[in-house]
NUSE-688514 format. One record per residue (C-alpha): x, y, z; residue in three letters. Coordinates in steps of 0.5 Angstrom, whole numbers, plus 500, padded with zeros to 3 digits. Last residue first. Layout:
XYZALA
...
***
This chain:
530521376VAL
533520369GLY
528524365LEU
529518360GLU
525513365LEU
520519366SER
519519359TRP
518512358GLU
513511363TYR
509518361VAL
508515354PRO
510520349GLN
507524343ILE
512529340LYS
510536337MET
512539331LYS
510546330HIS
509549323GLY
501550324ASP
501543326GLU
506537326GLU
505531329ILE
510526332GLU
508519335GLY
506515342SER
500513345GLU
500509352HIS
498514358ASP
500520355THR
505526355LEU
505531349LEU
511535348LEU
513541345LEU
520544344ASN
519549339GLU
519555345CYS
517562342LYS
514563349THR
507566347GLN
506562341ARG
509556343ALA
505556349ALA
499557345LEU
501551340LEU
502546346LEU
495548349GLY
492547342ASN
494540341LYS
492538348GLU
485541346ARG
485538340LYS
486531342TYR
481532348THR
476534343ASN
477528338GLU
477523343ALA
483518343SER
487523347ILE
487519353ASP
491520360TYR
493527358SER
499531360VAL
501537356GLN
509540356ILE
512546354ALA
520546354GLN
526551354ILE
522557356VAL
528562357GLN
527567363ASN
532563367GLY
532556364LYS
525555364CYS
520549364VAL
513550362VAL
508545364PHE
500544364ASP
499549358CYS
492553358GLU
487556354GLY
485563350SER
483566357ARG
490565360ASP
494559363ASN
501557363LEU
504552368TYR
511553371TYR
517549372VAL
524552374ASP
531550372LEU
537549377GLY
539542375GLU
537538382SER
531543383LYS
528542376CYS
529534376LYS
525533382ARG
520539380VAL
519535374LEU
518528377HIS
513531382ILE
509535376ALA
509529371VAL
506524377ILE
501529379THR
499530371GLU
498522371LEU
494522377ARG
489528375HIS
488524368GLY
487517372LEU
482520376ASN
480513379GLU
475516384GLY
475520390ALA
471519396PHE
477521401ALA
473519407ASN
479515410GLU
485516405ARG
488513399GLN
485517394ASP
490523393MET
495522398MET
497516394ALA
498520388VAL
505523392ASP
506530393VAL
499532392ALA
499538387TYR
498545388VAL
497551382LYS
499558385GLU
494563383GLN
498569385VAL
506570386SER
507569378ARG
503575376GLN
507580381LYS
513578378SER
511579371LYS
514575365GLN
509570367SER
508563368TYR
503561374LYS
507558380GLN
507551382ILE
506548389GLY
507542392VAL
503539397LEU
504535403MET
511537404TYR
510540411ALA
512547408GLU
507546403LYS
501544408LEU
504550412TYR
503555406LYS
496553405VAL
494554412TYR
498561412ASN
494563405LYS
487561408ALA
488565415THR
490571411HIS
484571407GLU
480573413SER
475570418LYS
475563416PHE
469560414HIS
471554410PHE
468556403LEU
469563404ASP
476563406ALA
478558401LEU
475562395ASP
479568398THR
485564397THR
484562390VAL
489556389VAL
489553382ILE
488545383ALA
491539382PRO
488537386SER
481536388VAL
481531394ASN
488533397LEU
486540397LEU
479538401HIS
483534405HIS
487540407ALA
482545408LEU
478540412ASN
484539417GLU
484547418PHE
477547419ALA
478542424ALA
484545428LYS
481552429TYR
487554433ALA
493552430ILE
499552434LYS
504553429TYR
508547431ARG
502543434GLN
498543428GLU
503543423ILE
508537423ASP
504533429ARG
497534427LYS
497535420LEU
503531418ILE
501525423ASN
494525420ASP
497524413VAL
501519415LEU
495515419SER
491516413SER
496513408VAL
498507412TYR
490505413ASN
489506406ARG
495502404ASN
493496408ASP
497491404ASP
505492406ILE
512492403MET
511496397LEU
507501401LEU
513502405GLU
517506400PRO
512512399PHE
512512391GLY
504512389GLY
499506389GLN
495507383LYS
500510378LEU
505506380TYR
501499379GLU
500502372ASP
507503371PHE
509496373ALA
505493368ALA
508498363ARG
515496365ARG
513489365PHE
510489358ALA
516493355GLU
521488358ALA
517482355LYS
517486348THR
524487348THR
528494349ARG
532492355ARG
533498360GLU
528499365THR
528492368ASP
523491373VAL
526488380ASP
520491384LYS
525496388MET
529498382MET
522499378CYS
520504384PHE
526507383GLU
525509376ARG
518511377PHE
520516382SER
520514390PHE
517519395PRO
521525395TYR
527528397LEU
530535397SER
537536398ILE
539543402GLU
547545403LYS
548548409ASN
553554412ARG
549559408GLY
549564414SER
548558419LEU
543562423HIS
537565418THR
538560412ALA
539554417LEU
532557421GLU
529557414GLY
532550412SER
529547418LEU
523550421LEU
520553415LYS
522547410ALA
519541415ASN
520534414SER
527534417GLY
534530416THR
541533418ILE
548530416ILE
553534420VAL
561533419HIS
564536425MET
569542424LYS
568544431LYS
565551428ARG
560546425LEU
558543431MET
557550434ARG
552551429ASN
549545430VAL
548546437PHE
545553436LEU
541551430HIS
537546435TRP
533552438GLY
527548439GLU
528541438VAL
523538433ASN
527541428GLN
532535429ILE
528530425GLU
534525424ASP
541528426LEU
547524423PHE
554526426LEU
560525422TYR
567526425GLN
567520430PHE
570517437ASP
567512440GLY
560510438TYR
556509445ILE
560514450LYS
561519444TYR
554519443LEU
553519450ILE
557526450GLU
553529444LEU
546527447VAL
548531454ASP
551537449ASN
544537446LEU
541538453GLN
541545453ASP
536545446ALA
531541450LYS
528534450LEU
521533452ASP
519529446VAL
525525447LEU
521519448ARG
516520443GLU
522519438ASP
522524432ASP
529526435PHE
533521432ASP
540521434ALA
546517430TYR
553517431ALA
558516425PHE
564512422LYS
564512415LEU
565506410SER
562511404HIS
557506402ASN
555506410HIS
555513410MET
550514403ALA
546508406GLN
544511413TYR
543518409CYS
538515404LEU
535511410THR
534517414SER
530521408LYS
526515406GLY
520519403SER
516517410ARG
515524412ARG
515529406VAL
522532405GLY
529535407ILE
536532407VAL
541537410VAL
548537409GLN
551542414ALA
557545410GLN
564543412THR
564539405SER
568532405LYS
561528406PHE
558532400ASP
551529399ILE
548529392LEU
550522390SER
545520395GLU
540524391GLU
540519386ARG
537513390ARG
540506390GLN
534502393CYS
535498400LEU
534491401ALA
535490408GLU
541487412GLU
545494414ALA
538497416ARG
539493423GLY
545498424GLU
540503425MET
535500430GLU
541498434GLU
543505434GLN
536507436GLN
536503442ASP
543505444THR
540512444LEU
534511448ILE
538507453PHE
543513454GLU
538518454LEU
534515460THR
541514464ARG
542522462LYS
536524465ASP
531527460VAL
529534463MET
522536466VAL
521544465ILE
516547469ILE
510549464ASN
506549471GLN
501544468THR
507539467CYS
510540473LEU
503539477TYR
503532473SER
510530475PHE
508531482PHE
501527482ARG
505522479LEU
510522484VAL
505522489ARG
501516486TYR
508512486LYS
509514493VAL
502511495TYR
503505491PHE
509503495CYS
506505502LEU
500500500MET
***
């Protein structure tokens, strides 16, 4: 009875500390248990079949800059960093701050973390910090590590709290690498589908793999589980509640979540914040703008600006896409059909964004009263390619609409590199002196090299 009473008083005292906002420190012994558990978990990945991803080559292990891998939750950031260091035979220490046991960790305890990591791993020159933005004030610790010539590798799933803080406090001492869910090429690698051979059999297998990719999407763990709907619903819920609502102190959580699910349901969609404010009864358009910005910062949505020579025009009516087609319908109450055309356009959009980010290009959409072109790719102020996407162009009206979109882009931008992407058609056409290439998305995406 005495033991029970003591435990009861301890729990009451702990609850009191929490209600009074008194800091509860994570003691060193507990930290050692947690970090040792994380070491075992990370070392277990050495036996997994991992995908060789292009972004691995972008990590510069000789650099004195912090290497920052950023992207949506569950896109494989931790695995990418581990695999890159493992392949380079680097001795590194690892800490994952997305662990619920470290939820109360404060910035002034990061030196305790460093001390325990030395105890566990011995001497090291590479420090791998997973989801470090969960610790408020983390940038001061990272800055100190960089001054000590430590090589720091960081992952994070929130652009504002990670890259924004780095830009402010590290004065350019960081290199940012964006990671998205699997591209079609990576999906094929994990499925052991040949992407090179030009035989009837190989082509048929690629075609079948793309049909699966179009419906399932590229989140790595979806290749290993059957319950896609529950996985994606849980992921979306996690991003909304942990990455956004908690961090940004969202007051009207239900309205915010409704807006998020609405945008995923209707994407691709041009965002008109006045309409969103009216639809969800926000007090101001500013609230709607912030909510959309938070969804993009958490990488749930990817935005593409409107093409214009005028900066003011490019800053309004942004078009948003789900970061992966799995989020378009694999959620509770999504109430979505197949929408194969929208799914195909989303895959093209994410592939283009990935490609353009790595090559210093920009991608826009073109829209005016006379028509629309899905994508224009720019190098500086020069348009180097115009792209239309349509799942099926067998209907005459559809075929005409897509051609007219490319002709509009050619007239307005003086670009003659015109591409019409479809699900399965291929060929070349010429109209009004403009040549247009027709190509299946699965073939184009492999040629893209992402």
